[in-house]
C-alpha positions as a Markdown table, in Angstrom:
| # | Residue | x | y | z |
|---|---|---|---|---|
| 1 | Met | 0.0 | 0.0 | 0.0 |
| 2 | Thr | 1.4 | 3.5 | -0.8 |
| 3 | Tyr | 1.1 | 6.6 | 1.3 |
| 4 | Ser | -1.1 | 8.2 | -1.4 |
| 5 | Ala | -4.0 | 6.6 | 0.3 |
| 6 | Phe | -3.4 | 8.8 | 3.4 |
| 7 | Lys | -3.7 | 12.5 | 3.8 |
| 8 | Tyr | -1.3 | 12.5 | 6.7 |
| 9 | Cys | 1.6 | 10.3 | 7.5 |
| 10 | Pro | 0.5 | 7.7 | 10.1 |
| 11 | Phe | 3.9 | 8.1 | 11.9 |
| 12 | Cys | 4.8 | 11.8 | 11.9 |
| 13 | Gly | 1.5 | 13.4 | 11.1 |
| 14 | Glu | 2.8 | 15.6 | 8.2 |
| 15 | Glu | 0.5 | 16.2 | 5.3 |
| 16 | Leu | 1.5 | 13.9 | 2.4 |
| 17 | Pro | 1.7 | 14.7 | -1.3 |
| 18 | Gln | -1.3 | 13.3 | -3.1 |
| 19 | Asn | -1.5 | 11.5 | -6.5 |
| 20 | His | 2.1 | 10.3 | -6.0 |
| 21 | Met | 3.0 | 6.6 | -5.9 |
| 22 | Met | 5.2 | 6.7 | -2.8 |
| 23 | Lys | 6.2 | 3.8 | -0.5 |
| 24 | Phe | 7.7 | 6.1 | 2.1 |
| 25 | Cys | 7.1 | 9.4 | 3.8 |
| 26 | Pro | 9.2 | 12.3 | 2.4 |
| 27 | Phe | 9.4 | 13.8 | 5.9 |
| 28 | Cys | 10.2 | 11.0 | 8.3 |
| 29 | Gly | 11.3 | 8.4 | 5.8 |
| 30 | Lys | 9.1 | 5.6 | 7.2 |
| 31 | Lys | 7.5 | 3.2 | 4.8 |
| 32 | Ser | 4.8 | 0.6 | 4.7 |
| 33 | Ser | 3.4 | -2.3 | 2.7 |
| 34 | Leu | -0.1 | -3.5 | 1.9 |
| 35 | Asn | 0.0 | -5.8 | 4.9 |
| 36 | Asp | 0.2 | -2.7 | 7.2 |
| 37 | Lys | -3.2 | -1.4 | 6.1 |
| 38 | Ile | -5.2 | -1.9 | 9.3 |
| 39 | Ala | -2.3 | -0.8 | 11.6 |
| 40 | Leu | -1.6 | 2.2 | 9.4 |
| 41 | Glu | -5.3 | 3.3 | 9.4 |
| 42 | Phe | -5.4 | 3.1 | 13.1 |
| 43 | Ala | -2.1 | 5.0 | 13.4 |
| 44 | Gln | -3.4 | 7.7 | 11.2 |
| 45 | His | -6.6 | 8.0 | 13.2 |
| 46 | Glu | -4.5 | 8.5 | 16.3 |
| 47 | Val | -2.3 | 11.1 | 14.5 |
| 48 | Ile | -5.4 | 13.1 | 13.4 |
| 49 | Lys | -6.9 | 12.9 | 16.9 |
| 50 | Glu | -3.7 | 14.1 | 18.4 |
| 51 | Lys | -3.4 | 17.1 | 16.0 |
| 52 | Thr | -7.0 | 18.0 | 16.7 |
| 53 | Leu | -6.5 | 17.9 | 20.5 |
| 54 | Ser | -3.3 | 19.9 | 20.1 |
| 55 | Lys | -5.2 | 22.6 | 18.2 |
| 56 | Asn | -7.9 | 22.7 | 20.8 |
| 57 | Val | -5.3 | 23.1 | 23.6 |
| 58 | Asp | -3.6 | 25.9 | 21.7 |
| 59 | Gln | -7.0 | 27.7 | 21.3 |
| 60 | Glu | -7.8 | 27.3 | 25.0 |
| 61 | Gln | -4.4 | 28.6 | 25.9 |
| 62 | Lys | -4.9 | 31.6 | 23.6 |
| 63 | Ile | -8.3 | 32.4 | 25.3 |
| 64 | Lys | -6.7 | 32.2 | 28.8 |
| 65 | Asn | -4.1 | 34.8 | 27.7 |
| 66 | Glu | -6.6 | 37.3 | 26.4 |
| 67 | Ile | -9.1 | 39.5 | 28.1 |
| 68 | Tyr | -11.8 | 41.1 | 26.1 |
| 69 | Met | -13.4 | 44.3 | 27.3 |
| 70 | Arg | -17.1 | 44.7 | 28.2 |
| 71 | Asp | -19.4 | 46.8 | 26.1 |
| 72 | Asp | -19.2 | 50.6 | 26.8 |
| 73 | Thr | -22.8 | 50.8 | 27.7 |
| 74 | Leu | -22.5 | 48.3 | 30.6 |
| 75 | Leu | -20.1 | 50.7 | 32.4 |
| 76 | Leu | -22.8 | 53.4 | 32.5 |
| 77 | Gln | -25.8 | 51.3 | 33.6 |
| 78 | His | -25.3 | 51.6 | 37.3 |
| 79 | Met | -25.1 | 55.4 | 37.5 |
| 80 | Asp | -27.7 | 56.2 | 40.0 |
| 81 | Asp | -26.5 | 59.6 | 41.3 |
| 82 | Glu | -28.1 | 62.8 | 40.1 |
| 83 | Tyr | -24.8 | 64.6 | 39.4 |
| 84 | Tyr | -21.4 | 63.5 | 38.1 |
| 85 | Ser | -18.1 | 65.1 | 37.4 |
| 86 | Ile | -15.4 | 64.2 | 34.9 |
| 87 | Ile | -11.6 | 64.4 | 35.2 |
| 88 | Leu | -9.8 | 64.3 | 31.9 |
| 89 | Lys | -6.7 | 62.2 | 32.4 |
| 90 | Tyr | -5.1 | 61.8 | 29.0 |
| 91 | Thr | -5.5 | 61.9 | 25.2 |
| 92 | Ala | -2.9 | 61.3 | 22.5 |
| 93 | Asp | -4.7 | 63.6 | 20.0 |
| 94 | Arg | -5.4 | 66.9 | 21.8 |
| 95 | Met | -6.5 | 68.8 | 18.7 |
| 96 | Asn | -9.0 | 66.2 | 17.8 |
| 97 | Leu | -10.5 | 66.1 | 21.3 |
| 98 | Ile | -10.6 | 69.9 | 21.4 |
| 99 | Lys | -12.6 | 70.0 | 18.1 |
| 100 | Ile | -15.1 | 67.5 | 19.5 |
| 101 | Leu | -15.5 | 69.2 | 22.8 |
| 102 | Glu | -15.9 | 72.7 | 21.3 |
| 103 | Lys | -19.1 | 71.5 | 19.6 |
| 104 | Ile | -20.8 | 70.1 | 22.7 |
| 105 | Leu | -19.5 | 72.1 | 25.7 |
| 106 | Val | -21.2 | 75.4 | 26.6 |
| 107 | Arg | -18.0 | 77.3 | 27.1 |
| 108 | Ser | -15.4 | 79.3 | 25.1 |
| 109 | Ala | -12.9 | 77.6 | 22.8 |
| 110 | Phe | -10.2 | 79.0 | 25.0 |
| 111 | Ala | -11.6 | 77.4 | 28.1 |
| 112 | Val | -11.8 | 74.0 | 26.3 |
| 113 | Arg | -8.2 | 74.3 | 25.1 |
| 114 | Leu | -7.0 | 75.3 | 28.5 |
| 115 | Ala | -8.6 | 72.2 | 30.1 |
| 116 | Val | -7.2 | 69.8 | 27.6 |
| 117 | Asp | -3.7 | 71.4 | 27.6 |
| 118 | Asn | -3.6 | 71.1 | 31.4 |
| 119 | Met | -4.4 | 67.4 | 31.7 |
| 120 | Pro | -5.2 | 66.0 | 34.2 |
| 121 | Ser | -7.9 | 68.5 | 34.8 |
| 122 | Leu | -11.5 | 68.7 | 36.1 |
| 123 | Ile | -13.2 | 69.3 | 32.8 |
| 124 | Ile | -16.9 | 68.7 | 33.9 |
| 125 | Tyr | -18.2 | 69.5 | 37.3 |
| 126 | Lys | -21.5 | 68.2 | 38.6 |
| 127 | Ala | -23.4 | 67.6 | 35.3 |
| 128 | Lys | -26.6 | 65.7 | 35.2 |
| 129 | Arg | -26.5 | 61.9 | 34.5 |
| 130 | Glu | -28.1 | 62.1 | 31.0 |
| 131 | Asp | -25.5 | 64.8 | 30.0 |
| 132 | Ile | -22.7 | 62.7 | 31.4 |
| 133 | Val | -23.7 | 59.7 | 29.2 |
| 134 | Asn | -23.5 | 61.9 | 26.1 |
| 135 | Leu | -20.3 | 63.5 | 27.2 |
| 136 | His | -18.7 | 60.1 | 27.8 |
| 137 | Ile | -19.5 | 59.1 | 24.2 |
| 138 | Ala | -17.7 | 62.3 | 23.0 |
| 139 | Phe | -14.6 | 61.5 | 25.1 |
| 140 | Val | -14.5 | 58.0 | 23.8 |
| 141 | Lys | -14.8 | 59.4 | 20.3 |
| 142 | Gly | -11.9 | 61.7 | 21.0 |
| 143 | Gln | -9.8 | 58.7 | 22.3 |
| 144 | Ala | -9.7 | 60.3 | 25.8 |
| 145 | Ser | -9.2 | 58.6 | 29.1 |
| 146 | Val | -11.3 | 60.0 | 31.9 |
| 147 | Ser | -12.6 | 59.3 | 35.4 |
| 148 | Ile | -16.3 | 59.8 | 36.0 |
| 149 | Ile | -17.0 | 60.7 | 39.7 |
| 150 | Pro | -20.5 | 60.6 | 41.3 |
| 151 | Gly | -21.7 | 63.4 | 43.6 |
| 152 | Ala | -19.4 | 65.3 | 45.8 |
| 153 | Phe | -15.8 | 64.2 | 46.1 |
| 154 | Asn | -12.6 | 65.0 | 47.9 |
| 155 | Asn | -10.5 | 67.0 | 45.6 |
| 156 | Asn | -7.5 | 67.1 | 47.9 |
| 157 | Pro | -6.9 | 63.5 | 49.2 |
| 158 | Ser | -3.6 | 62.2 | 50.5 |
| 159 | Leu | -1.6 | 59.6 | 48.5 |
| 160 | Lys | -2.1 | 57.1 | 51.3 |
| 161 | Glu | -5.9 | 57.6 | 50.9 |
| 162 | Leu | -5.6 | 57.0 | 47.1 |
| 163 | Phe | -2.9 | 54.2 | 47.3 |
| 164 | Pro | -3.9 | 51.6 | 49.9 |
| 165 | Met | -0.5 | 49.9 | 49.4 |
| 166 | Phe | 1.5 | 53.1 | 49.4 |
| 167 | Asp | 3.6 | 52.2 | 52.5 |
| 168 | Lys | 4.5 | 48.9 | 51.0 |
| 169 | Leu | 6.0 | 50.4 | 47.9 |
| 170 | Asn | 9.8 | 50.8 | 47.7 |
| 171 | Ile | 11.1 | 54.2 | 48.6 |
| 172 | Gln | 12.0 | 55.2 | 45.0 |
| 173 | Met | 8.6 | 54.3 | 43.7 |
| 174 | Arg | 6.9 | 56.3 | 46.4 |
| 175 | Lys | 9.1 | 59.3 | 45.5 |
| 176 | Asp | 8.3 | 58.9 | 41.8 |
| 177 | Ile | 4.5 | 58.8 | 42.5 |
| 178 | Glu | 4.8 | 61.8 | 44.8 |
| 179 | Gly | 6.1 | 63.8 | 41.9 |
| 180 | Leu | 3.0 | 63.3 | 39.8 |
| 181 | Pro | -0.1 | 65.4 | 39.7 |
| 182 | Met | -2.7 | 64.4 | 42.4 |
| 183 | Glu | -5.5 | 64.9 | 39.8 |
| 184 | Leu | -4.1 | 62.0 | 37.9 |
| 185 | Trp | -5.5 | 59.6 | 40.5 |
| 186 | Ile | -8.7 | 61.3 | 41.8 |
| 187 | Gly | -11.8 | 59.4 | 40.9 |
| 188 | Asp | -10.2 | 56.0 | 40.7 |
| 189 | Gln | -9.9 | 53.1 | 43.1 |
| 190 | Ile | -6.3 | 52.0 | 42.8 |
| 191 | Thr | -5.8 | 48.2 | 43.2 |
| 192 | Asn | -2.3 | 47.3 | 42.0 |
| 193 | Val | 1.1 | 48.9 | 41.4 |
| 194 | Phe | 4.0 | 47.2 | 39.5 |
| 195 | Pro | 7.5 | 48.2 | 38.3 |
| 196 | Ile | 7.6 | 47.9 | 34.4 |
| 197 | Lys | 9.6 | 48.7 | 31.3 |
| 198 | Tyr | 7.8 | 50.8 | 28.6 |
| 199 | Gly | 9.4 | 51.5 | 25.2 |
| 200 | Glu | 12.9 | 52.9 | 25.7 |
| 201 | Ser | 12.2 | 53.7 | 29.3 |
| 202 | Lys | 14.0 | 51.2 | 31.6 |
| 203 | Lys | 12.2 | 52.6 | 34.6 |
| 204 | Gly | 8.4 | 52.7 | 34.7 |
| 205 | Ile | 5.4 | 52.1 | 36.8 |
| 206 | Leu | 2.1 | 50.4 | 36.0 |
| 207 | Val | -0.9 | 51.5 | 38.1 |
| 208 | Ile | -4.1 | 49.5 | 37.7 |
| 209 | Thr | -7.4 | 51.0 | 38.8 |
| 210 | Asn | -11.1 | 50.3 | 38.5 |
| 211 | Lys | -11.4 | 52.7 | 35.6 |
| 212 | Asn | -8.0 | 53.2 | 33.9 |
| 213 | Ile | -4.6 | 51.7 | 33.3 |
| 214 | Tyr | -1.8 | 54.1 | 34.0 |
| 215 | Ile | 1.7 | 53.7 | 32.4 |
| 216 | Ile | 4.2 | 56.0 | 34.1 |
| 217 | Tyr | 7.5 | 56.3 | 32.3 |
| 218 | Lys | 10.7 | 58.4 | 31.9 |
| 219 | Tyr | 13.1 | 58.2 | 29.0 |
| 220 | Ala | 16.8 | 58.9 | 29.5 |
| 221 | Val | 16.6 | 62.4 | 28.1 |
| 222 | Met | 13.6 | 63.3 | 30.3 |
| 223 | Thr | 13.9 | 65.1 | 33.6 |
| 224 | Glu | 10.3 | 64.3 | 34.7 |
| 225 | Phe | 8.0 | 61.3 | 34.5 |
| 226 | Arg | 5.3 | 61.3 | 31.9 |
| 227 | Trp | 2.1 | 59.3 | 31.8 |
| 228 | Leu | -0.1 | 57.3 | 29.4 |
| 229 | Val | -3.6 | 56.6 | 30.7 |
| 230 | Ile | -5.8 | 54.0 | 29.0 |
| 231 | Ser | -9.5 | 53.8 | 29.9 |
| 232 | Tyr | -11.0 | 50.4 | 29.6 |
| 233 | Thr | -13.6 | 51.8 | 27.3 |
| 234 | Leu | -10.9 | 52.5 | 24.7 |
| 235 | Leu | -9.6 | 48.9 | 24.7 |
| 236 | Leu | -10.6 | 45.9 | 22.7 |
| 237 | Lys | -8.6 | 43.4 | 24.6 |
| 238 | Val | -5.5 | 42.8 | 26.7 |
| 239 | Val | -3.0 | 40.1 | 25.7 |
| 240 | Lys | -0.5 | 38.3 | 27.9 |
| 241 | Glu | 2.6 | 37.1 | 26.1 |
| 242 | Asn | 6.0 | 36.0 | 27.6 |
| 243 | Lys | 6.8 | 38.7 | 30.1 |
| 244 | Ser | 4.7 | 41.4 | 28.5 |
| 245 | Leu | 1.1 | 42.7 | 28.3 |
| 246 | Glu | -0.2 | 44.2 | 25.1 |
| 247 | Phe | -3.1 | 46.7 | 25.2 |
| 248 | Ile | -5.0 | 46.4 | 21.9 |
| 249 | Tyr | -7.2 | 49.5 | 21.3 |
| 250 | Lys | -10.5 | 49.4 | 19.4 |
| 251 | Asn | -8.8 | 51.6 | 16.7 |
| 252 | Asn | -6.0 | 48.9 | 16.4 |
| 253 | Lys | -3.4 | 51.0 | 18.2 |
| 254 | Val | -1.2 | 48.8 | 20.4 |
| 255 | Glu | 0.8 | 49.7 | 23.6 |
| 256 | Arg | 3.2 | 47.1 | 25.1 |
| 257 | Ile | 4.8 | 46.9 | 28.5 |
| 258 | Glu | 7.3 | 44.5 | 30.0 |
| 259 | Phe | 7.5 | 43.1 | 33.5 |
| 260 | Ile | 10.5 | 42.4 | 35.6 |
| 261 | Thr | 9.2 | 39.0 | 36.8 |
| 262 | Asn | 6.6 | 36.5 | 35.5 |
| 263 | Arg | 4.8 | 36.5 | 38.8 |
| 264 | Glu | 4.1 | 40.3 | 38.5 |
| 265 | Leu | 2.9 | 39.7 | 34.9 |
| 266 | Val | 0.4 | 37.1 | 36.1 |
| 267 | Glu | -0.8 | 39.3 | 39.0 |
| 268 | Ala | -1.3 | 42.3 | 36.7 |
| 269 | Phe | -3.2 | 40.2 | 34.1 |
| 270 | Glu | -5.4 | 38.7 | 36.8 |
| 271 | Ala | -6.1 | 42.1 | 38.4 |
| 272 | Ile | -7.3 | 43.5 | 35.1 |
| 273 | Glu | -9.3 | 40.4 | 34.4 |
| 274 | His | -11.0 | 40.8 | 37.8 |
| 275 | Ile | -11.9 | 44.4 | 37.1 |
| 276 | Val | -13.4 | 44.0 | 33.6 |
């Protein structure tokens, strides 16, 4: 019997050339005769079964390493307060956001530009719930990361109030966080802090909250830390790979961070998974 009767080699599983009279596999070199028919058919069945199981395992592993974000509307369903405020944390395209906000905010173009240029900033103060929903849509359209805060709030909290784990952070990390604007954290519940690498920055901090992901970084030529804030509403999914996390935006933009240890990678991934 020739191998042309089989789609896959019964021994190594490789796909075989069809319509060729071959008595051996061109990949593993094993051969058979007509007397091997029953054994070979059984062997090929096992090979195909093994390939199928392997494919299923790979797919399951891929699912375990990816977190898909919830629909935006779900994040606004439990807004029961009468008034809400919005703190603008970050946007990569300031001009685009300014153009969008100038059309919907009842204030001067100068005031809008001033708020955007001075991020993080309190851009909406005690607006009605129905207005907040429409404003949130505008911020998402402008690729802006924000924090929506119900009712009255403390606009001058201490870092220990904002960071439950602050005293447990190393001294350098505490100093780095102290040098950042307080408005950056207001309105969020901070759950985790990790040392990371981002881009060319060998020194960075990842802060995970219930509303945003904060990437704090400083390149060698910089004198101060900068920040990138990613609202969950802007993301399609988060992918865990090797010692890194990739943040995949709905507009296909990708941000990538690296962790010092695999344990911290797993903890960060699980923290985000728990939140969303």
